[in-house]
Every structure is written in structure tokens, then in C-alpha cells.
C-alpha positions in Angstrom: 88.4 43.3 32.7 84.8 44.5 32.2 82.0 42.1 32.7 80.4 40.9 29.4 77.3 42.9 28.7 75.7 45.1 25.9 74.6 48.2 27.7 73.4 49.8 30.9 70.2 51.7 31.6 70.4 54.0 34.7 67.0 55.6 35.4 66.0 57.7 38.5 63.5 55.0 39.5 63.2 51.3 38.5 60.0 49.3 39.1 60.7 45.6 38.8 57.1 44.6 39.4 58.4 41.2 40.6 59.3 41.0 43.4 56.6 43.4 44.7 58.5 46.2 46.4 59.0 49.9 46.5 60.6 51.5 43.4 64.3 51.2 43.4 66.0 54.6 43.3 69.3 55.2 41.5 69.7 51.6 40.4 71.1 50.4 37.0 69.9 47.6 34.8 72.4 45.7 32.6 71.4 44.0 29.3 73.3 41.1 27.7 72.3 39.3 24.6 68.7 40.7 24.8 68.2 39.6 28.4 68.5 41.3 31.8 71.8 40.2 33.3 72.0 42.4 36.3 70.1 44.9 38.5 72.3 46.7 41.0 72.9 50.2 42.6 74.2 52.7 40.1 77.5 53.3 41.8 78.2 49.5 41.8 77.3 49.3 38.1 79.8 52.1 37.4 82.5 50.0 39.0 81.6 46.7 37.7 80.7 47.6 34.1 83.2 50.4 33.2 83.2 51.5 29.6 79.9 50.0 28.6 77.3 52.1 26.6 75.0 53.7 29.0 71.6 55.4 28.9 71.5 58.0 31.6 67.8 58.7 32.3 67.9 61.0 35.3 64.2 62.0 35.3 62.8 58.7 34.2 60.9 55.7 35.6 61.9 52.4 34.0 59.2 49.7 34.0 58.6 46.4 32.1 57.1 47.0 28.7 53.3 47.2 28.8 51.4 44.3 27.3 48.1 45.0 25.5 46.2 41.8 25.8 43.4 42.4 23.3 42.9 44.3 20.1 42.3 44.3 16.4 45.2 46.4 15.2 44.2 46.9 11.6 41.0 48.5 12.7 42.9 51.7 13.3 41.8 52.4 9.7 38.2 52.3 10.9 38.8 54.6 13.9 35.8 56.8 14.3 34.0 55.2 11.3 30.9 54.1 13.3 30.7 55.6 16.7 27.9 55.7 19.4 26.0 52.6 18.4 25.0 49.4 20.3 27.3 46.4 19.9 25.3 44.3 17.5 24.1 47.2 15.4 27.7 48.4 15.3 28.9 45.0 14.1 26.2 43.9 11.8 25.2 47.2 10.1 28.5 49.1 10.0 31.7 47.2 10.8 31.1 43.8 9.1 29.9 45.4 5.8 32.9 47.8 5.8 35.3 44.9 6.4 33.7 42.9 3.6 34.3 45.8 1.2 37.7 47.0 2.3 39.7 44.4 4.3 42.6 42.7 2.4 46.2 42.0 3.1 47.3 45.5 2.4 44.6 47.0 4.5 45.8 44.9 7.4 49.4 45.6 6.9 48.9 49.4 6.7 46.4 49.5 9.6 48.7 47.3 11.8 51.7 49.5 11.1 49.7 52.5 12.3 48.5 50.6 15.4 52.0 49.5 16.2 53.3 53.0 15.9 50.6 54.3 18.3 51.3 51.4 20.8 55.1 51.8 20.8 54.8 55.6 21.4 52.5 54.9 24.4 54.7 52.3 26.2 53.4 49.0 24.8 56.0 46.4 23.8 53.7 43.4 23.3 50.2 43.2 21.9 47.7 40.4 21.3 45.7 40.7 18.1 42.8 38.9 16.5 42.0 39.9 12.9 41.8 38.8 9.3 44.9 38.3 7.2 47.0 37.6 10.4 50.1 37.0 8.3 50.1 40.7 7.4 49.9 41.5 11.1 52.8 39.3 11.9 54.9 40.9 9.1 54.2 44.4 10.4 55.2 43.3 13.9 58.4 41.8 12.7 59.3 44.9 10.7 58.7 47.0 13.8 60.6 44.6 16.1 57.5 44.3 18.3 56.3 41.2 20.2 52.9 39.9 19.3 50.5 37.1 20.1 48.3 36.6 17.0 45.0 34.8 17.7 44.2 33.5 14.3 40.5 34.2 13.8 37.9 31.5 13.5 34.2 32.0 12.4 31.6 29.9 10.7 30.8 32.4 8.0 33.0 33.5 5.1 35.2 36.6 5.1 37.7 38.1 2.7 40.3 35.8 4.2 38.6 32.4 4.6 35.5 30.7 3.4 34.4 28.5 6.3 35.4 27.2 9.8 37.6 24.5 8.3 39.4 27.0 6.2 40.0 29.3 9.1 41.4 26.5 11.2 43.7 25.2 8.5 45.0 28.7 7.8 45.7 29.2 11.5 47.7 26.0 11.6 49.6 27.0 8.5 50.3 30.4 10.1 51.8 28.6 13.1 54.2 26.8 10.9 55.1 29.8 8.8 56.1 32.0 11.8 57.5 29.4 14.0 61.1 30.7 13.4 60.3 34.2 14.6 60.9 34.6 18.3 58.6 37.7 18.6 55.5 36.0 17.2 53.3 33.5 19.0 50.3 32.0 17.2 47.1 31.4 19.2 43.6 30.4 18.2 41.0 33.1 18.0 37.4 31.8 18.0 35.6 35.1 17.6 32.8 34.4 20.1 30.4 31.6 21.1 27.6 33.2 19.0 29.7 33.0 15.8 31.4 29.6 16.3 29.7 26.2 16.4 30.1 23.4 19.0 32.0 21.2 16.5 34.4 24.0 15.6 35.0 24.9 19.3 35.7 21.3 20.1 38.3 21.2 17.3 39.9 24.3 18.7 40.1 22.7 22.1 41.7 19.6 20.6 44.3 21.7 18.7 45.1 23.8 21.8 45.7 20.7 23.9 47.9 19.0 21.3 49.9 22.1 20.5 49.9 23.7 23.9 48.8 26.9 22.2 46.6 29.8 23.6 43.0 30.5 22.9 41.5 34.0 23.0 37.7 34.5 22.7 35.2 37.3 23.1 33.0 36.1 25.9 30.0 37.5 28.0 30.4 40.8 26.3 26.7 41.8 26.4 23.4 40.8 28.1 22.0 39.9 24.7 24.7 37.3 24.2 23.7 35.6 27.4 20.0 35.7 26.6 20.5 34.3 23.1 22.8 31.5 24.4 20.3 30.3 27.0 17.5 30.4 24.4 19.5 28.4 21.8 21.7 26.1 24.0 20.0 26.1 27.4 23.1 27.3 29.1 25.3 30.4 29.5 28.1 30.9 27.0 30.9 30.2 29.5 29.2 27.0 30.6 29.1 25.9 27.0 32.8 26.6 26.5 33.6 24.7 29.7 31.6 21.7 28.6 33.4 21.7 25.3 36.8 21.8 27.0 37.9 25.4 26.0 38.5 26.8 29.5 41.9 26.5 31.1 45.2 28.3 31.8 45.8 28.7 28.1 42.5 30.5 27.5 42.0 34.3 27.6 38.4 35.4 27.9 37.8 39.0 26.7 35.3 41.5 28.1 33.4 39.4 30.6 31.0 42.1 31.6 28.1 39.7 32.3 29.2 37.4 35.1 27.5 35.7 38.0 29.0 33.6 40.8 28.7 30.3 38.8 30.6 31.9 35.9 33.4 32.9 38.2 33.5 29.5 39.8 34.3 28.1 36.3 37.1 30.7 35.8 38.6 30.0 39.2 38.3 26.2 38.8 40.0 26.2 35.4 42.6 28.9 36.1 41.3 30.9 33.0 42.4 34.5 32.5 40.2 37.5 32.0 41.0 40.3 29.6 39.4 43.5 30.8 38.7 46.2 28.1 37.1 49.0 30.1 36.9 51.8 27.5 35.4 49.6 24.8 32.9 48.2 27.3 31.8 51.6 28.4 31.6 53.1 24.9 29.4 50.2 23.7 27.4 50.3 27.0 28.0 46.6 27.5 28.3 46.6 31.3 31.1 46.3 33.8 33.7 43.6 34.3 33.5 42.8 38.1 37.2 43.2 38.8 36.9 43.2 42.6 35.1 39.9 42.6 37.5 38.3 40.1 40.6 39.5 42.0 39.2 38.5 45.3 39.0 34.9 43.9 42.5 35.1 42.6 41.4 35.0 39.0 44.1 36.5 36.7 43.0 39.8 35.2 44.8 41.7 32.5 44.0 44.6 30.3 43.4 45.3 26.6 42.4 48.3 24.6 40.3 46.5 22.1 40.4 47.8 18.6 40.5 51.5 17.7 37.1 51.3 16.1 35.5 50.8 19.5 37.9 52.5 21.9 39.1 54.7 20.0 42.6 54.8 21.4 45.4 52.2 21.8 46.9 54.1 24.7 47.3 51.3 27.2 48.5 53.6 30.0 45.2 55.5 29.7 43.4 52.1 29.7 45.2 51.1 32.9 44.0 54.3 34.6 40.5 53.8 33.4 40.5 50.2 34.7 41.6 51.4 38.1 39.1 54.2 38.4 36.3 52.1 37.1 37.0 49.2 39.5 36.9 51.6 42.4 33.7 53.3 41.3 31.9 50.1 40.4 32.9 48.3 43.6 32.6 51.3 46.0 36.0 50.4 47.3 38.9 52.9 46.7 41.5 50.3 47.6 40.6 48.0 44.6 43.1 47.9 41.7 45.5 50.3 43.4 48.4 51.7 41.4 50.7 48.7 41.9 48.0 46.2 41.1 47.0 48.2 38.0 50.5 48.1 36.7 50.6 44.3 37.3 47.5 43.8 35.1 49.4 45.2 32.2 52.7 43.5 32.9 53.1 40.3 34.9 49.4 39.3 34.8 49.4 39.7 31.1 52.6 37.7 30.8 50.9 35.0 32.9 48.0 34.9 30.5 50.3 34.5 27.6 52.1 31.6 29.4 55.3 33.7 29.3 55.7 34.9 32.9 59.1 33.3 33.0 60.2 35.6 30.2 58.2 38.8 30.4 56.3 41.1 32.7 59.0 42.1 35.2 62.5 43.4 35.3 64.2 40.4 36.7 67.6 38.9 35.9 67.2 36.3 33.2 64.1 37.7 31.6 63.8 39.3 28.2 64.9 43.0 28.2 61.4 44.3 27.2 61.2 47.6 29.0 60.1 51.2 28.6 61.2 54.5 30.2 58.9 57.4 30.9 60.1 60.9 31.8 58.5 62.3 34.9 59.5 65.9 34.9 56.4 67.5 33.3 54.0 69.7 35.3 51.4 66.9 35.6 54.1 64.7 37.1 55.4 67.2 39.7 56.0 66.8 42.6 56.7 63.1 43.0 55.9 61.2 46.2 55.3 57.8 44.7 56.5 57.2 41.2 54.1 54.3 40.6 51.1 56.4 41.6 52.4 59.2 39.4 52.6 56.8 36.5 49.1 55.4 36.9 47.1 58.5 37.9 48.8 61.5 36.4 51.5 60.7 33.8 50.9 61.3 30.1 51.8 58.5 27.7 53.4 61.1 25.4 56.2 61.2 28.0 57.4 57.7 27.2 60.8 58.2 25.7 62.6 54.9 25.2 61.5 51.3 24.5 63.5 48.2 24.2 62.3 44.8 23.0 64.6 41.8 23.4 67.2 44.4 24.3 66.8 46.2 21.0 66.0 49.9 21.0 62.7 50.4 19.1 62.1 54.0 20.4 64.7 56.5 21.4 63.7 60.0 22.5 60.2 59.3 21.0 61.6 58.5 17.6 60.7 55.0 16.3 63.9 53.3 15.2 62.4 50.8 12.7 59.4 52.6 11.3 58.9 55.7 9.2 55.9 57.4 10.8 55.2 59.9 8.0 54.8 57.2 5.5 52.6 55.1 7.8 50.2 58.0 8.5 50.2 59.0 4.8 49.0 55.5 3.9 46.3 55.6 6.6 45.0 58.9 5.3 44.8 57.4 1.8 42.6 54.6 3.1 40.4 57.1 4.8 40.0 59.0 1.6 39.0 55.9 -0.3 36.5 54.7 2.4 35.0 58.2 2.9 34.8 58.7 -0.9 32.9 55.4 -1.3 30.5 56.3 1.5 29.7 59.6 -0.2 28.9 57.9 -3.5 
């Protein structure tokens, strides 16, 4: 009698992330009903699970699916639209006007499908998103079979999606009810930033988060100008304002955090609030450096996001992990900071912790969701191999990701997306670019 299971994956190396240990070599992982049911030496798996479907991945490293903790997926359609500008000029003079003209439900659906394709092909299985028409984002994620936290946006001013803060909040609550049955979709609250959301609205968000036990994701301390303006208007730094209004806590994810002093980090540590580091976007907009060493020294949870493709311009999370590691070393002057293992943790178990899902995601442990990816390490840039994790972080190319599973379902096989038709997606994206470019030339 064979033990009940769905399939076996047998890679050359397996990195469980938790517990923290050396890569397991010649082990097999067994999936049953979408969850990991066993991890054992390959010869034992052959005996115990005879006759089960098996993925033999002899040159591959198997890791938990990567978790991109911050982005604006639909903004793939604005990739390269307004580069090389300061943050507020970029937002106020280019991005916000373009969004007013072009963003609607179809724009978001098409742009999100493009983003999901890019993320799946580069090893991401879960992403966090904050953008207008979030229902379209959720629909695209469901179609692709991809896991997603959607931080429903909240601002004081109108957009193509909502007319005022009250409208944004109500639509976010409605969204939560609409997508409650979908196990891959989690709805969070997404106040854009302290400078675009009032105290009254922030207090309402804190109340809803506490009542519903839902997450909050907010852009915070992204630029020096943000700090100066807040002190001038409110007499306090933005993070102190959020703390006073009850927004900080284990359910809160603060994005960017390039302008931090010791008092700010005290608040993060005291409230067990997570930080989402977006190194490429911060560098491209010249907004400063997230002090990763100081944060990790205090035990503050740090995870990684790409930000949107309009300010990165890539959604390649593996490249972002590498950038984060190298930047942390260079900024701190300490080459041991954010080593290969810790870097991978930022995009797996740390991210799962920020989502409140560390009991389900972020590591290859028995009982967890079978969200996992395989990368082939036989290319010239990955040869020879002394340490597979170092190879992954410092030299591997994301184009070598070959297989992805989410809830045990195969969403990429031999670099072919199983649920999405990539030619149609890229064709729609090019059509949007033609419209936007044509209007700009009028």
C-alpha cells in the first residue's frame, strides 16, 4: 500500500529555510492536498511512496516560493514612462496625471496579468499589492493561481476608483467580503502615506484593522521631504504620528523607511512592526537608504519588495534580494550583514511573518502550504557550486527558475506558465503603450 499523497519533488538540493540549516542534498518533498506532507531522503521516498508522480530535478535547488512584499502590479503598463525624476515631481507631474487619464478596471487587469507573468517567471509565488481597482488585481491573481495580499488603497483625494476617503474605506470593506471565499486572496488596508491621509481616516483604519484583525500597509519615511513637511504641519515625525493614532503593530507593514533615527526604530521595536525594504526603487528615486543593519540588530522584521515597475523598473525579486544584500553591506561597512541565508529569509519566512502567515508560508516544513519554486543551477554563472544558497543569491539568474507550485498546484513547468497565455498578455500591454504614447505625442 502506498502512502496517500499527490506527488513527489526530488531536487538536487532543498532549502527548508526553517529550521535554519545547511541545504539538504538528495532529499524528496511530498505534497498531499496542497500541503507538504513529508520531507525525507530520496531513497526512503522511493520506498515509501512507490508509484507516485515524481518531478526529478537533478540540477535544481528547491526553495520556498518568494514573497514580494510591496508593489503596484498594474504599473507595469507605465514601466519606463517617467524615469530619472525626484519622487514628488515623478508623482505629481507624471504618474498621477497619467493615472487620472488612463487607469480603469481593464488597465489594472491587463497590467496585473503582465506583472504576475513576470513575477511567476522569476520565482515569486506571493505578492502584496496596493493600487486602484483592486478587484481587478484579485481577479487576475485568481486566474493565474497566484497568492496575493491586496492592500486596498486609501487617500483623501478622488481617483478614477473612489471619490473620497469614506468611499475608499467602504470599497475596501466590500472587497473583503467579495473575496473572502478565495483562499489565495487576503485583503488588507492600504493608506497610501501619512501625507495623503488625514488623522481621522488613519484612526478609522486603525479601528477596522483591530476589529477585523487585518493587515495595514503604508508608504512611510520614504524621503527627507516627507519628514520635514510632517514636522512643520503636525509637529512630529510621520512614524510618531502613526504610533499616536494606533496604526503601528504586528499587523502593520511600513514600506521604504529610508529616513530613520533611533527614536523611530524604538517605535518599530516596541510595536513589533515590520519593515518592507525596496532597495532599487529607493536608489532610483534617490530617497536614501533603509538602515537594515540597525533594524536587524534590534530584531525588527525586515522583508523585501520590488515596488512598482514604474519606479524599479523590474519585478525580479531575486535581483532585489541580491541588491538588498549588497546595499546593506556597502551602507553599513560590514560584509557579514544580510548574508545569503538572511537575504533569502527576508523574501520567505520574514515576509510570511509580516503577512501573519508564518504558520502557512515561508518555509518548506511539513504541514505548510506547498508554495515552492525550483531553479536550475547548471548554467555557466552557477558553476561550480560550493554553497547552493550563496549561488542562488549572488550569481544565479532568475531566468533559470523552472518550476513553481502554489498550494501544490503547478503554475509554471519548464518555464511555461500553466494558467496564463503570455503572448496575449504582452500583446495587450503593447496596445496600452501605443495608446499612451500616441496621446503623449498629440
